PDBQT receptor file of N, H, CA, C and O in Angstrom, charges set to zero:
ATOM      1  N   MET A   1     122.812  90.835  91.360  1.00  0.00    +0.000 N 
ATOM      2  CA  MET A   1     123.087  91.198  92.730  1.00  0.00    +0.000 C 
ATOM      3  C   MET A   1     124.387  90.515  93.142  1.00  0.00    +0.000 C 
ATOM      4  O   MET A   1     124.491  89.292  93.045  1.00  0.00    +0.000 OA
ATOM      5  N   THR A   2     125.354  91.256  93.586  1.00  0.00    +0.000 N 
ATOM      6  H   THR A   2     125.270  92.249  93.665  1.00  0.00    +0.000 HD
ATOM      7  CA  THR A   2     126.655  90.695  93.904  1.00  0.00    +0.000 C 
ATOM      8  C   THR A   2     126.779  90.264  95.357  1.00  0.00    +0.000 C 
ATOM      9  O   THR A   2     127.730  89.566  95.709  1.00  0.00    +0.000 OA
ATOM     10  N   ASP A   3     125.857  90.656  96.195  1.00  0.00    +0.000 N 
ATOM     11  H   ASP A   3     125.085  91.223  95.909  1.00  0.00    +0.000 HD
ATOM     12  CA  ASP A   3     125.903  90.317  97.609  1.00  0.00    +0.000 C 
ATOM     13  C   ASP A   3     125.499  88.860  97.810  1.00  0.00    +0.000 C 
ATOM     14  O   ASP A   3     124.544  88.407  97.179  1.00  0.00    +0.000 OA
ATOM     15  N   GLY A   4     126.188  88.117  98.660  1.00  0.00    +0.000 N 
ATOM     16  H   GLY A   4     126.964  88.484  99.173  1.00  0.00    +0.000 HD
ATOM     17  CA  GLY A   4     125.907  86.714  98.914  1.00  0.00    +0.000 C 
ATOM     18  C   GLY A   4     124.597  86.463  99.631  1.00  0.00    +0.000 C 
ATOM     19  O   GLY A   4     124.184  85.312  99.780  1.00  0.00    +0.000 OA
ATOM     20  N   ARG A   5     123.935  87.524 100.081  1.00  0.00    +0.000 N 
ATOM     21  H   ARG A   5     124.270  88.459  99.960  1.00  0.00    +0.000 HD
ATOM     22  CA  ARG A   5     122.647  87.364 100.767  1.00  0.00    +0.000 C 
ATOM     23  C   ARG A   5     121.480  87.424  99.807  1.00  0.00    +0.000 C 
ATOM     24  O   ARG A   5     120.349  87.153 100.211  1.00  0.00    +0.000 OA
ATOM     25  N   GLY A   6     121.707  87.765  98.569  1.00  0.00    +0.000 N 
ATOM     26  H   GLY A   6     122.626  87.985  98.242  1.00  0.00    +0.000 HD
ATOM     27  CA  GLY A   6     120.616  87.859  97.602  1.00  0.00    +0.000 C 
ATOM     28  C   GLY A   6     119.650  88.966  97.982  1.00  0.00    +0.000 C 
ATOM     29  O   GLY A   6     120.064  90.076  98.316  1.00  0.00    +0.000 OA
ATOM     30  N   LEU A   7     118.351  88.656  97.930  1.00  0.00    +0.000 N 
ATOM     31  H   LEU A   7     118.015  87.754  97.658  1.00  0.00    +0.000 HD
ATOM     32  CA  LEU A   7     117.324  89.649  98.241  1.00  0.00    +0.000 C 
ATOM     33  C   LEU A   7     117.429  90.162  99.674  1.00  0.00    +0.000 C 
ATOM     34  O   LEU A   7     117.087  91.312  99.948  1.00  0.00    +0.000 OA
ATOM     35  N   CYS A   8     117.895  89.324 100.577  1.00  0.00    +0.000 N 
ATOM     36  H   CYS A   8     118.172  88.389 100.354  1.00  0.00    +0.000 HD
ATOM     37  CA  CYS A   8     117.977  89.729 101.987  1.00  0.00    +0.000 C 
ATOM     38  C   CYS A   8     118.863  90.969 102.176  1.00  0.00    +0.000 C 
ATOM     39  O   CYS A   8     118.681  91.720 103.134  1.00  0.00    +0.000 OA
ATOM     40  N   ALA A   9     119.797  91.177 101.284  1.00  0.00    +0.000 N 
ATOM     41  H   ALA A   9     119.944  90.567 100.506  1.00  0.00    +0.000 HD
ATOM     42  CA  ALA A   9     120.688  92.332 101.393  1.00  0.00    +0.000 C 
ATOM     43  C   ALA A   9     119.929  93.650 101.293  1.00  0.00    +0.000 C 
ATOM     44  O   ALA A   9     120.385  94.674 101.802  1.00  0.00    +0.000 OA
ATOM     45  N   ALA A  10     118.780  93.625 100.640  1.00  0.00    +0.000 N 
ATOM     46  H   ALA A  10     118.409  92.794 100.226  1.00  0.00    +0.000 HD
ATOM     47  CA  ALA A  10     118.019  94.855 100.442  1.00  0.00    +0.000 C 
ATOM     48  C   ALA A  10     116.629  94.795 101.085  1.00  0.00    +0.000 C 
ATOM     49  O   ALA A  10     115.780  95.641 100.803  1.00  0.00    +0.000 OA
ATOM     50  N   CYS A  11     116.396  93.805 101.941  1.00  0.00    +0.000 N 
ATOM     51  H   CYS A  11     117.085  93.118 102.170  1.00  0.00    +0.000 HD
ATOM     52  CA  CYS A  11     115.064  93.617 102.525  1.00  0.00    +0.000 C 
ATOM     53  C   CYS A  11     114.930  94.322 103.868  1.00  0.00    +0.000 C 
ATOM     54  O   CYS A  11     115.834  94.280 104.703  1.00  0.00    +0.000 OA
ATOM     55  N   ALA A  12     113.800  94.962 104.057  1.00  0.00    +0.000 N 
ATOM     56  H   ALA A  12     113.066  94.997 103.379  1.00  0.00    +0.000 HD
ATOM     57  CA  ALA A  12     113.521  95.678 105.298  1.00  0.00    +0.000 C 
ATOM     58  C   ALA A  12     113.357  94.732 106.483  1.00  0.00    +0.000 C 
ATOM     59  O   ALA A  12     113.492  95.160 107.629  1.00  0.00    +0.000 OA
ATOM     60  N   HIS A  13     113.067  93.451 106.233  1.00  0.00    +0.000 N 
ATOM     61  H   HIS A  13     112.957  93.103 105.302  1.00  0.00    +0.000 HD
ATOM     62  CA  HIS A  13     112.814  92.495 107.309  1.00  0.00    +0.000 C 
ATOM     63  C   HIS A  13     114.063  91.744 107.753  1.00  0.00    +0.000 C 
ATOM     64  O   HIS A  13     114.024  91.014 108.743  1.00  0.00    +0.000 OA
ATOM     65  N   ALA A  14     115.165  91.912 107.038  1.00  0.00    +0.000 N 
ATOM     66  H   ALA A  14     115.197  92.505 106.233  1.00  0.00    +0.000 HD
ATOM     67  CA  ALA A  14     116.399  91.187 107.353  1.00  0.00    +0.000 C 
ATOM     68  C   ALA A  14     117.179  91.898 108.455  1.00  0.00    +0.000 C 
ATOM     69  O   ALA A  14     117.311  93.122 108.460  1.00  0.00    +0.000 OA
ATOM     70  N   HIS A  15     117.690  91.099 109.384  1.00  0.00    +0.000 N 
ATOM     71  H   HIS A  15     117.583  90.105 109.380  1.00  0.00    +0.000 HD
ATOM     72  CA  HIS A  15     118.503  91.615 110.483  1.00  0.00    +0.000 C 
ATOM     73  C   HIS A  15     119.776  90.780 110.562  1.00  0.00    +0.000 C 
ATOM     74  O   HIS A  15     119.715  89.556 110.450  1.00  0.00    +0.000 OA
ATOM     75  N   ILE A  16     120.917  91.413 110.751  1.00  0.00    +0.000 N 
ATOM     76  H   ILE A  16     120.967  92.408 110.842  1.00  0.00    +0.000 HD
ATOM     77  CA  ILE A  16     122.175  90.702 110.894  1.00  0.00    +0.000 C 
ATOM     78  C   ILE A  16     122.364  90.352 112.361  1.00  0.00    +0.000 C 
ATOM     79  O   ILE A  16     122.307  91.224 113.228  1.00  0.00    +0.000 OA
ATOM     80  N   VAL A  17     122.590  89.073 112.635  1.00  0.00    +0.000 N 
ATOM     81  H   VAL A  17     122.637  88.364 111.931  1.00  0.00    +0.000 HD
ATOM     82  CA  VAL A  17     122.828  88.586 113.990  1.00  0.00    +0.000 C 
ATOM     83  C   VAL A  17     124.262  88.073 114.027  1.00  0.00    +0.000 C 
ATOM     84  O   VAL A  17     124.653  87.260 113.189  1.00  0.00    +0.000 OA
ATOM     85  N   THR A  18     125.045  88.542 114.990  1.00  0.00    +0.000 N 
ATOM     86  H   THR A  18     124.727  89.202 115.671  1.00  0.00    +0.000 HD
ATOM     87  CA  THR A  18     126.437  88.128 115.117  1.00  0.00    +0.000 C 
ATOM     88  C   THR A  18     126.590  87.230 116.338  1.00  0.00    +0.000 C 
ATOM     89  O   THR A  18     126.147  87.573 117.434  1.00  0.00    +0.000 OA
ATOM     90  N   SER A  19     127.223  86.078 116.136  1.00  0.00    +0.000 N 
ATOM     91  H   SER A  19     127.583  85.800 115.246  1.00  0.00    +0.000 HD
ATOM     92  CA  SER A  19     127.419  85.125 117.231  1.00  0.00    +0.000 C 
ATOM     93  C   SER A  19     128.588  85.580 118.108  1.00  0.00    +0.000 C 
ATOM     94  O   SER A  19     129.327  86.499 117.754  1.00  0.00    +0.000 OA
ATOM     95  N   ALA A  20     128.738  84.925 119.243  1.00  0.00    +0.000 N 
ATOM     96  H   ALA A  20     128.138  84.179 119.530  1.00  0.00    +0.000 HD
ATOM     97  CA  ALA A  20     129.839  85.232 120.161  1.00  0.00    +0.000 C 
ATOM     98  C   ALA A  20     131.194  84.972 119.511  1.00  0.00    +0.000 C 
ATOM     99  O   ALA A  20     132.197  85.572 119.899  1.00  0.00    +0.000 OA
ATOM    100  N   ARG A  21     131.226  84.091 118.535  1.00  0.00    +0.000 N 
ATOM    101  H   ARG A  21     130.412  83.604 118.220  1.00  0.00    +0.000 HD
ATOM    102  CA  ARG A  21     132.477  83.777 117.832  1.00  0.00    +0.000 C 
ATOM    103  C   ARG A  21     132.731  84.699 116.646  1.00  0.00    +0.000 C 
ATOM    104  O   ARG A  21     133.755  84.582 115.974  1.00  0.00    +0.000 OA
ATOM    105  N   GLY A  22     131.807  85.612 116.389  1.00  0.00    +0.000 N 
ATOM    106  H   GLY A  22     130.975  85.708 116.935  1.00  0.00    +0.000 HD
ATOM    107  CA  GLY A  22     132.000  86.578 115.318  1.00  0.00    +0.000 C 
ATOM    108  C   GLY A  22     131.375  86.218 113.985  1.00  0.00    +0.000 C 
ATOM    109  O   GLY A  22     131.508  86.976 113.023  1.00  0.00    +0.000 OA
ATOM    110  N   SER A  23     130.690  85.072 113.899  1.00  0.00    +0.000 N 
ATOM    111  H   SER A  23     130.582  84.456 114.680  1.00  0.00    +0.000 HD
ATOM    112  CA  SER A  23     130.017  84.703 112.658  1.00  0.00    +0.000 C 
ATOM    113  C   SER A  23     128.748  85.539 112.526  1.00  0.00    +0.000 C 
ATOM    114  O   SER A  23     128.082  85.828 113.521  1.00  0.00    +0.000 OA
ATOM    115  N   ALA A  24     128.417  85.924 111.301  1.00  0.00    +0.000 N 
ATOM    116  H   ALA A  24     128.958  85.689 110.493  1.00  0.00    +0.000 HD
ATOM    117  CA  ALA A  24     127.228  86.741 111.063  1.00  0.00    +0.000 C 
ATOM    118  C   ALA A  24     126.189  85.925 110.306  1.00  0.00    +0.000 C 
ATOM    119  O   ALA A  24     126.518  85.187 109.377  1.00  0.00    +0.000 OA
ATOM    120  N   PHE A  25     124.924  86.067 110.717  1.00  0.00    +0.000 N 
ATOM    121  H   PHE A  25     124.657  86.666 111.472  1.00  0.00    +0.000 HD
ATOM    122  CA  PHE A  25     123.810  85.363 110.106  1.00  0.00    +0.000 C 
ATOM    123  C   PHE A  25     122.705  86.368 109.796  1.00  0.00    +0.000 C 
ATOM    124  O   PHE A  25     122.576  87.389 110.471  1.00  0.00    +0.000 OA
ATOM    125  N   VAL A  26     121.908  86.067 108.767  1.00  0.00    +0.000 N 
ATOM    126  H   VAL A  26     122.013  85.237 108.219  1.00  0.00    +0.000 HD
ATOM    127  CA  VAL A  26     120.769  86.910 108.426  1.00  0.00    +0.000 C 
ATOM    128  C   VAL A  26     119.527  86.286 109.041  1.00  0.00    +0.000 C 
ATOM    129  O   VAL A  26     119.202  85.133 108.755  1.00  0.00    +0.000 OA
ATOM    130  N   MET A  27     118.833  87.040 109.883  1.00  0.00    +0.000 N 
ATOM    131  H   MET A  27     119.097  87.976 110.115  1.00  0.00    +0.000 HD
ATOM    132  CA  MET A  27     117.589  86.579 110.485  1.00  0.00    +0.000 C 
ATOM    133  C   MET A  27     116.430  87.293 109.796  1.00  0.00    +0.000 C 
ATOM    134  O   MET A  27     116.467  88.506 109.592  1.00  0.00    +0.000 OA
ATOM    135  N   CYS A  28     115.409  86.531 109.444  1.00  0.00    +0.000 N 
ATOM    136  H   CYS A  28     115.379  85.545 109.610  1.00  0.00    +0.000 HD
ATOM    137  CA  CYS A  28     114.226  87.103 108.804  1.00  0.00    +0.000 C 
ATOM    138  C   CYS A  28     113.237  87.527 109.875  1.00  0.00    +0.000 C 
ATOM    139  O   CYS A  28     112.751  86.684 110.629  1.00  0.00    +0.000 OA
ATOM    140  N   GLY A  29     112.932  88.802 109.957  1.00  0.00    +0.000 N 
ATOM    141  H   GLY A  29     113.327  89.486 109.345  1.00  0.00    +0.000 HD
ATOM    142  CA  GLY A  29     111.983  89.320 110.928  1.00  0.00    +0.000 C 
ATOM    143  C   GLY A  29     110.569  88.806 110.725  1.00  0.00    +0.000 C 
ATOM    144  O   GLY A  29     109.780  88.777 111.670  1.00  0.00    +0.000 OA
ATOM    145  N   LEU A  30     110.235  88.399 109.503  1.00  0.00    +0.000 N 
ATOM    146  H   LEU A  30     110.875  88.422 108.735  1.00  0.00    +0.000 HD
ATOM    147  CA  LEU A  30     108.893  87.880 109.230  1.00  0.00    +0.000 C 
ATOM    148  C   LEU A  30     108.675  86.528 109.906  1.00  0.00    +0.000 C 
ATOM    149  O   LEU A  30     107.534  86.129 110.142  1.00  0.00    +0.000 OA
ATOM    150  N   SER A  31     109.761  85.823 110.219  1.00  0.00    +0.000 N 
ATOM    151  H   SER A  31     110.688  86.147 110.027  1.00  0.00    +0.000 HD
ATOM    152  CA  SER A  31     109.643  84.503 110.840  1.00  0.00    +0.000 C 
ATOM    153  C   SER A  31     109.006  84.582 112.227  1.00  0.00    +0.000 C 
ATOM    154  O   SER A  31     108.493  83.580 112.725  1.00  0.00    +0.000 OA
ATOM    155  N   ARG A  32     109.031  85.737 112.843  1.00  0.00    +0.000 N 
ATOM    156  H   ARG A  32     109.447  86.551 112.438  1.00  0.00    +0.000 HD
ATOM    157  CA  ARG A  32     108.447  85.911 114.179  1.00  0.00    +0.000 C 
ATOM    158  C   ARG A  32     106.930  85.761 114.166  1.00  0.00    +0.000 C 
ATOM    159  O   ARG A  32     106.335  85.314 115.147  1.00  0.00    +0.000 OA
ATOM    160  N   THR A  33     106.311  86.135 113.054  1.00  0.00    +0.000 N 
ATOM    161  H   THR A  33     106.795  86.498 112.258  1.00  0.00    +0.000 HD
ATOM    162  CA  THR A  33     104.848  86.127 112.999  1.00  0.00    +0.000 C 
ATOM    163  C   THR A  33     104.266  85.261 111.889  1.00  0.00    +0.000 C 
ATOM    164  O   THR A  33     103.050  85.083 111.823  1.00  0.00    +0.000 OA
ATOM    165  N   ASP A  34     105.112  84.721 111.018  1.00  0.00    +0.000 N 
ATOM    166  H   ASP A  34     106.100  84.866 111.072  1.00  0.00    +0.000 HD
ATOM    167  CA  ASP A  34     104.615  83.949 109.879  1.00  0.00    +0.000 C 
ATOM    168  C   ASP A  34     105.501  82.721 109.678  1.00  0.00    +0.000 C 
ATOM    169  O   ASP A  34     106.676  82.846 109.335  1.00  0.00    +0.000 OA
ATOM    170  N   GLU A  35     104.938  81.549 109.891  1.00  0.00    +0.000 N 
ATOM    171  H   GLU A  35     103.983  81.448 110.170  1.00  0.00    +0.000 HD
ATOM    172  CA  GLU A  35     105.712  80.314 109.820  1.00  0.00    +0.000 C 
ATOM    173  C   GLU A  35     106.196  79.957 108.414  1.00  0.00    +0.000 C 
ATOM    174  O   GLU A  35     107.001  79.039 108.260  1.00  0.00    +0.000 OA
ATOM    175  N   ARG A  36     105.726  80.657 107.397  1.00  0.00    +0.000 N 
ATOM    176  H   ARG A  36     105.072  81.403 107.521  1.00  0.00    +0.000 HD
ATOM    177  CA  ARG A  36     106.216  80.403 106.031  1.00  0.00    +0.000 C 
ATOM    178  C   ARG A  36     107.670  80.815 105.854  1.00  0.00    +0.000 C 
ATOM    179  O   ARG A  36     108.335  80.362 104.923  1.00  0.00    +0.000 OA
ATOM    180  N   PHE A  37     108.166  81.669 106.738  1.00  0.00    +0.000 N 
ATOM    181  H   PHE A  37     107.626  82.038 107.495  1.00  0.00    +0.000 HD
ATOM    182  CA  PHE A  37     109.509  82.207 106.599  1.00  0.00    +0.000 C 
ATOM    183  C   PHE A  37     110.466  81.553 107.591  1.00  0.00    +0.000 C 
ATOM    184  O   PHE A  37     110.175  81.456 108.783  1.00  0.00    +0.000 OA
ATOM    185  N   ALA A  38     111.609  81.107 107.081  1.00  0.00    +0.000 N 
ATOM    186  H   ALA A  38     111.846  81.186 106.113  1.00  0.00    +0.000 HD
ATOM    187  CA  ALA A  38     112.636  80.505 107.932  1.00  0.00    +0.000 C 
ATOM    188  C   ALA A  38     113.285  81.595 108.780  1.00  0.00    +0.000 C 
ATOM    189  O   ALA A  38     113.500  82.714 108.314  1.00  0.00    +0.000 OA
ATOM    190  N   LYS A  39     113.593  81.253 110.030  1.00  0.00    +0.000 N 
ATOM    191  H   LYS A  39     113.418  80.344 110.409  1.00  0.00    +0.000 HD
ATOM    192  CA  LYS A  39     114.228  82.238 110.905  1.00  0.00    +0.000 C 
ATOM    193  C   LYS A  39     115.577  82.652 110.326  1.00  0.00    +0.000 C 
ATOM    194  O   LYS A  39     115.901  83.838 110.282  1.00  0.00    +0.000 OA
ATOM    195  N   TYR A  40     116.357  81.678 109.884  1.00  0.00    +0.000 N 
ATOM    196  H   TYR A  40     116.095  80.714 109.920  1.00  0.00    +0.000 HD
ATOM    197  CA  TYR A  40     117.648  81.934 109.252  1.00  0.00    +0.000 C 
ATOM    198  C   TYR A  40     117.611  81.297 107.868  1.00  0.00    +0.000 C 
ATOM    199  O   TYR A  40     117.959  80.125 107.723  1.00  0.00    +0.000 OA
ATOM    200  N   PRO A  41     117.192  82.053 106.841  1.00  0.00    +0.000 N 
ATOM    201  CA  PRO A  41     117.035  81.476 105.498  1.00  0.00    +0.000 C 
ATOM    202  C   PRO A  41     118.363  81.051 104.880  1.00  0.00    +0.000 C 
ATOM    203  O   PRO A  41     119.412  81.638 105.144  1.00  0.00    +0.000 OA
ATOM    204  N   ARG A  42     118.287  80.021 104.056  1.00  0.00    +0.000 N 
ATOM    205  H   ARG A  42     117.434  79.544 103.842  1.00  0.00    +0.000 HD
ATOM    206  CA  ARG A  42     119.462  79.568 103.319  1.00  0.00    +0.000 C 
ATOM    207  C   ARG A  42     119.781  80.619 102.262  1.00  0.00    +0.000 C 
ATOM    208  O   ARG A  42     118.914  81.011 101.480  1.00  0.00    +0.000 OA
ATOM    209  N   LEU A  43     121.018  81.064 102.247  1.00  0.00    +0.000 N 
ATOM    210  H   LEU A  43     121.722  80.745 102.882  1.00  0.00    +0.000 HD
ATOM    211  CA  LEU A  43     121.427  82.141 101.347  1.00  0.00    +0.000 C 
ATOM    212  C   LEU A  43     122.154  81.601 100.129  1.00  0.00    +0.000 C 
ATOM    213  O   LEU A  43     122.805  80.560 100.223  1.00  0.00    +0.000 OA
ATOM    214  N   PRO A  44     122.067  82.269  98.994  1.00  0.00    +0.000 N 
ATOM    215  CA  PRO A  44     121.363  83.521  98.755  1.00  0.00    +0.000 C 
ATOM    216  C   PRO A  44     119.878  83.287  98.483  1.00  0.00    +0.000 C 
ATOM    217  O   PRO A  44     119.505  82.303  97.844  1.00  0.00    +0.000 OA
ATOM    218  N   VAL A  45     119.056  84.173  98.960  1.00  0.00    +0.000 N 
ATOM    219  H   VAL A  45     119.359  84.972  99.479  1.00  0.00    +0.000 HD
ATOM    220  CA  VAL A  45     117.618  84.126  98.691  1.00  0.00    +0.000 C 
ATOM    221  C   VAL A  45     117.398  84.857  97.362  1.00  0.00    +0.000 C 
ATOM    222  O   VAL A  45     117.720  86.037  97.225  1.00  0.00    +0.000 OA
ATOM    223  N   LEU A  46     116.842  84.131  96.390  1.00  0.00    +0.000 N 
ATOM    224  H   LEU A  46     116.579  83.173  96.501  1.00  0.00    +0.000 HD
ATOM    225  CA  LEU A  46     116.651  84.710  95.058  1.00  0.00    +0.000 C 
ATOM    226  C   LEU A  46     115.208  85.131  94.790  1.00  0.00    +0.000 C 
ATOM    227  O   LEU A  46     114.952  85.949  93.907  1.00  0.00    +0.000 OA
ATOM    228  N   ALA A  47     114.268  84.573  95.552  1.00  0.00    +0.000 N 
ATOM    229  H   ALA A  47     114.477  83.909  96.270  1.00  0.00    +0.000 HD
ATOM    230  CA  ALA A  47     112.853  84.934  95.411  1.00  0.00    +0.000 C 
ATOM    231  C   ALA A  47     112.198  84.797  96.780  1.00  0.00    +0.000 C 
ATOM    232  O   ALA A  47     112.452  83.833  97.501  1.00  0.00    +0.000 OA
ATOM    233  N   CYS A  48     111.350  85.768  97.138  1.00  0.00    +0.000 N 
ATOM    234  H   CYS A  48     111.144  86.551  96.553  1.00  0.00    +0.000 HD
ATOM    235  CA  CYS A  48     110.694  85.744  98.440  1.00  0.00    +0.000 C 
ATOM    236  C   CYS A  48     109.404  86.555  98.379  1.00  0.00    +0.000 C 
ATOM    237  O   CYS A  48     109.418  87.714  97.966  1.00  0.00    +0.000 OA
ATOM    238  N   VAL A  49     108.282  85.946  98.792  1.00  0.00    +0.000 N 
ATOM    239  H   VAL A  49     108.271  85.004  99.128  1.00  0.00    +0.000 HD
ATOM    240  CA  VAL A  49     107.002  86.645  98.763  1.00  0.00    +0.000 C 
ATOM    241  C   VAL A  49     106.938  87.746  99.828  1.00  0.00    +0.000 C 
ATOM    242  O   VAL A  49     106.104  88.646  99.733  1.00  0.00    +0.000 OA
ATOM    243  N   GLY A  50     107.796  87.682 100.820  1.00  0.00    +0.000 N 
ATOM    244  H   GLY A  50     108.473  86.951 100.897  1.00  0.00    +0.000 HD
ATOM    245  CA  GLY A  50     107.781  88.692 101.882  1.00  0.00    +0.000 C 
ATOM    246  C   GLY A  50     108.745  89.837 101.659  1.00  0.00    +0.000 C 
ATOM    247  O   GLY A  50     108.843  90.740 102.490  1.00  0.00    +0.000 OA
ATOM    248  N   PHE A  51     109.465  89.809 100.534  1.00  0.00    +0.000 N 
ATOM    249  H   PHE A  51     109.385  89.075  99.859  1.00  0.00    +0.000 HD
ATOM    250  CA  PHE A  51     110.467  90.857 100.287  1.00  0.00    +0.000 C 
ATOM    251  C   PHE A  51     109.835  92.238 100.270  1.00  0.00    +0.000 C 
ATOM    252  O   PHE A  51     108.825  92.473  99.608  1.00  0.00    +0.000 OA
ATOM    253  N   GLU A  52     110.447  93.134 101.005  1.00  0.00    +0.000 N 
ATOM    254  H   GLU A  52     111.268  92.943 101.543  1.00  0.00    +0.000 HD
ATOM    255  CA  GLU A  52     110.041  94.540 101.017  1.00  0.00    +0.000 C 
ATOM    256  C   GLU A  52     111.327  95.354 101.005  1.00  0.00    +0.000 C 
ATOM    257  O   GLU A  52     112.141  95.254 101.923  1.00  0.00    +0.000 OA
ATOM    258  N   ALA A  53     111.505  96.149  99.975  1.00  0.00    +0.000 N 
ATOM    259  H   ALA A  53     110.844  96.230  99.229  1.00  0.00    +0.000 HD
ATOM    260  CA  ALA A  53     112.739  96.925  99.853  1.00  0.00    +0.000 C 
ATOM    261  C   ALA A  53     112.928  97.845 101.051  1.00  0.00    +0.000 C 
ATOM    262  O   ALA A  53     112.009  98.555 101.461  1.00  0.00    +0.000 OA
ATOM    263  N   SER A  54     114.128  97.819 101.599  1.00  0.00    +0.000 N 
ATOM    264  H   SER A  54     114.874  97.242 101.265  1.00  0.00    +0.000 HD
ATOM    265  CA  SER A  54     114.409  98.707 102.728  1.00  0.00    +0.000 C 
ATOM    266  C   SER A  54     114.591 100.122 102.199  1.00  0.00    +0.000 C 
ATOM    267  O   SER A  54     115.027 100.338 101.068  1.00  0.00    +0.000 OA
ATOM    268  N   ARG A  55     114.250 101.054 103.034  1.00  0.00    +0.000 N 
ATOM    269  H   ARG A  55     113.896 100.878 103.953  1.00  0.00    +0.000 HD
ATOM    270  CA  ARG A  55     114.376 102.456 102.644  1.00  0.00    +0.000 C 
ATOM    271  C   ARG A  55     115.702 102.986 103.156  1.00  0.00    +0.000 C 
ATOM    272  O   ARG A  55     116.087 102.708 104.292  1.00  0.00    +0.000 OA
ATOM    273  N   PRO A  56     116.406 103.747 102.327  1.00  0.00    +0.000 N 
ATOM    274  CA  PRO A  56     117.663 104.324 102.805  1.00  0.00    +0.000 C 
ATOM    275  C   PRO A  56     117.393 105.287 103.961  1.00  0.00    +0.000 C 
ATOM    276  O   PRO A  56     116.338 105.920 104.003  1.00  0.00    +0.000 OA
ATOM    277  N   PRO A  57     118.334 105.402 104.895  1.00  0.00    +0.000 N 
ATOM    278  CA  PRO A  57     118.111 106.320 106.018  1.00  0.00    +0.000 C 
ATOM    279  C   PRO A  57     117.921 107.747 105.526  1.00  0.00    +0.000 C 
ATOM    280  O   PRO A  57     118.598 108.197 104.602  1.00  0.00    +0.000 OA
ATOM    281  N   ARG A  58     116.996 108.443 106.152  1.00  0.00    +0.000 N 
ATOM    282  H   ARG A  58     116.446 108.077 106.903  1.00  0.00    +0.000 HD
ATOM    283  CA  ARG A  58     116.738 109.843 105.771  1.00  0.00    +0.000 C 
ATOM    284  C   ARG A  58     117.833 110.715 106.360  1.00  0.00    +0.000 C 
ATOM    285  O   ARG A  58     118.227 110.560 107.517  1.00  0.00    +0.000 OA
ATOM    286  N   GLU A  59     118.298 111.606 105.561  1.00  0.00    +0.000 N 
ATOM    287  H   GLU A  59     117.978 111.732 104.622  1.00  0.00    +0.000 HD
ATOM    288  CA  GLU A  59     119.308 112.554 106.031  1.00  0.00    +0.000 C 
ATOM    289  C   GLU A  59     118.637 113.616 106.891  1.00  0.00    +0.000 C 
ATOM    290  O   GLU A  59     117.493 114.002 106.653  1.00  0.00    +0.000 OA
ATOM    291  N   ALA A  60     119.365 114.072 107.882  1.00  0.00    +0.000 N 
ATOM    292  H   ALA A  60     120.295 113.758 108.075  1.00  0.00    +0.000 HD
ATOM    293  CA  ALA A  60     118.830 115.136 108.738  1.00  0.00    +0.000 C 
ATOM    294  C   ALA A  60     118.626 116.372 107.876  1.00  0.00    +0.000 C 
ATOM    295  O   ALA A  60     119.506 116.773 107.114  1.00  0.00    +0.000 OA
ATOM    296  N   GLN A  61     117.482 116.947 108.009  1.00  0.00    +0.000 N 
ATOM    297  H   GLN A  61     116.768 116.621 108.627  1.00  0.00    +0.000 HD
ATOM    298  CA  GLN A  61     117.185 118.147 107.233  1.00  0.00    +0.000 C 
ATOM    299  C   GLN A  61     117.081 119.312 108.175  1.00  0.00    +0.000 C 
ATOM    300  O   GLN A  61     116.398 119.250 109.198  1.00  0.00    +0.000 OA
ATOM    301  N   GLY A  62     117.766 120.379 107.821  1.00  0.00    +0.000 N 
ATOM    302  H   GLY A  62     118.321 120.430 106.991  1.00  0.00    +0.000 HD
ATOM    303  CA  GLY A  62     117.685 121.588 108.618  1.00  0.00    +0.000 C 
ATOM    304  C   GLY A  62     116.411 122.368 108.323  1.00  0.00    +0.000 C 
ATOM    305  O   GLY A  62     115.601 121.967 107.487  1.00  0.00    +0.000 OA
ATOM    306  N   HIS A  63     116.255 123.437 108.991  1.00  0.00    +0.000 N 
ATOM    307  H   HIS A  63     116.913 123.762 109.670  1.00  0.00    +0.000 HD
ATOM    308  CA  HIS A  63     115.074 124.295 108.785  1.00  0.00    +0.000 C 
ATOM    309  C   HIS A  63     115.114 124.872 107.376  1.00  0.00    +0.000 C 
ATOM    310  O   HIS A  63     116.122 125.431 106.946  1.00  0.00    +0.000 OA
ATOM    311  N   GLN A  64     114.004 124.726 106.670  1.00  0.00    +0.000 N 
ATOM    312  H   GLN A  64     113.185 124.272 107.019  1.00  0.00    +0.000 HD
ATOM    313  CA  GLN A  64     113.917 125.265 105.307  1.00  0.00    +0.000 C 
ATOM    314  C   GLN A  64     112.888 126.366 105.281  1.00  0.00    +0.000 C 
ATOM    315  O   GLN A  64     111.846 126.278 105.932  1.00  0.00    +0.000 OA
ATOM    316  N   ARG A  65     113.181 127.395 104.533  1.00  0.00    +0.000 N 
ATOM    317  H   ARG A  65     114.027 127.467 104.004  1.00  0.00    +0.000 HD
ATOM    318  CA  ARG A  65     112.251 128.530 104.425  1.00  0.00    +0.000 C 
ATOM    319  C   ARG A  65     111.456 128.468 103.175  1.00  0.00    +0.000 C 
ATOM    320  O   ARG A  65     110.627 129.343 102.926  1.00  0.00    +0.000 OA
TER     321      ARG A  65
């Protein structure tokens, strides 16, 4: 994985938070309900029990016959 975020780059629970100064941080959505997860994990995350692959956005589909 070439991304500096490790698993977080492909995790459905990861959210990018940008500060007023323009710095970007990865926030773990699981931290809201489960204390095992750090709100802002130290990167790169190489192993995580909460990892769930994010799904690519679905393309708009027109009417099919």
